[in-house]
Steps between C-alpha positions, in 0.01 A plus 500: 500500500639847405567773753247732343218261583597524872436883504165574671221617269447835680866591442464428130188715481663783699805488278293522183297791637819681600655451158185614319465810715857606422447423131190720502688781677784469250253521211344807654835678529587407144166649392560820702850526350375482142208731581742764619745448212211524250362803688162336543476648852572858392222758556518765227184699569298660226653689205307821431333516160665839444848378596641543151350846467682603819826375347431673166414828676821481701709443187321757274650827624826414672730795453772397744807312381585396147347218305707237326451660162589851619808384694698535178394862445704802599441678829326788320269264312416326825408831660282588203328160517432547871360848448281373217356222721446750782312731266288215368415395852404854601278542196336163561433594859350839419272357231398213725412737785306722262289205377456354851391837641154440352483138621666502844554863612549401864792276404647761263494752781703264717743437220546871430568556872773234495641641174526848650676354805744267327525616136543128418358378170594145595280503809222677313505245216452216752217685676336547162539129417326407827201712393497370145459139618153595630370662183200337339603599147881495469485488120320835483740648753803379301356645177443843661846482655655433160326803348607721790866394461493561125362850555692585815568863567723576798358852531138400542525167677689531830462372854354839593243488220395153618470629857267773378307254292416280798459773756120476522458134394412240759428128506565185697847350510543260208646251743222345699670442833572868590123567483429248778474572871729209571785680322434819698534299822815321380654834388417663837662207688809500280530874552514445875806279443673745267798568724554135589484399133747771403733397783501134400542584129789734583678226696462261205585780254187446288233735371209518751240514220627170373448346843149653526404360155526145640358600839183643351434185292536283812270734690230519232515122462441459874231768520300343219549140612427564868180699471366442852828593667522807280157624603556422867856620558699639207234743372414673830851496649684585172766235567682274257408132487737231625523180308466150648753280680650385173558847356575749779432868542381778275725392212419127539859381547526123533727367776700296245545815292617698806757227575628512142518882511719478814722231343562695179622800701792285629586304186745675265453217247124560477373695195280682748793616717483878559847561637678533834311819605172304502623177669398580859163668438299200628741347749373356831643527850675183612259430786167514313271233357554581129175345372290673764677833454460478120125438546475795740684724249267411212182543701596807710239770524722778367569301177859624472663162471236381260577788270873445553481134404283594199736771392809282526317221318428729205853641508648151489306407187576835334870433576483150352357632171746789492794263543363283217488807270122548500397809700136499617528802732251689275264207451269478801285241321796256500609598853143444624478169322826380656393618844195281461656183352821505705870417473462167318320664211740794470693413187659797326431519126443756222127440472356447848130421535248711695270294722481328837193409701167656406332778701128554448365849573124483460454386138854569379775238526860616501827313518722613790757652266254694292332658801838594644583676171158667490545647846860600442413698183153612606615818665315397815675611824770668292509786748597256777708249300639691198691352209870522565640422158493684167630460144 
């Protein structure tokens, strides 16, 4: 009789179960490995249906730098080319504002105000684009714009003549969200935090308005998705909404994101590394419970650390793209999209997509990135959070 026949039956059964369990676990890990390698587990969010239009608009009137074809021209020819593009952009802006003054005078007034403050045709062109995306008949607008450009007269069509033209015109904002009470409450609450936001943005060396463009999307998303809490607390108290335990504070910073933000500050090999001067911004004392302290920071009533983490987070992704040769500092729609989708989805390239999670405001559905763009170039709160860049 063989030795195997002397082994008790229960040991044989236990052994087979043990082997099968480990085989199943091994199969599971193999499946996870290939799922990760094949990027089956990646969450990409939604790409906005106007994503390519944002890219085209950004490329259309770039007057900074020299294109590949013009790199071979002389310095004088380059200057002439730049001046020509600048003139084309200015004419396009003036004609666009003239046409829009009859359709969206409220928005044109805001754009004129910004133009008088900044004298930046680049900013104005992006503000105009945000308005154009809401026109019911863009073909008619484009036809009228073409006629205006062909017959342009710099003596009769100026920013002052447009100001006079819209002086007595009134209408609702062409963007729907600024006409809502929810936005008035969000704006009032953000205004209360103006100094804290500016302080956090200054520490991270990032434009405050860029931070607010993601903050307002998070807040409108929460206000419209938590209606009962809005009516009971946020509306009467004019306070900003805090997210849940997964996403913390007014900017909805996830704990895992906060941990990554801290790690990138200390890792010179990281594409998100900001430099030695930023390394110790989020350091902890040696005697504290780090996880508990991090949670307290992100949920603190004064919101400072929540804004600081959010500001550094944005700065890190801006730095990553800058290092890769693709600046997005003037593209709030991409910055907002990246804020929403996170580090794993931040992959610098020449044609980034606008999108992220969807935000529904009454009957209008936005992607996170598009709404961030729309706020940034809406002219809303520009007296509190002005544009700090120009041509």
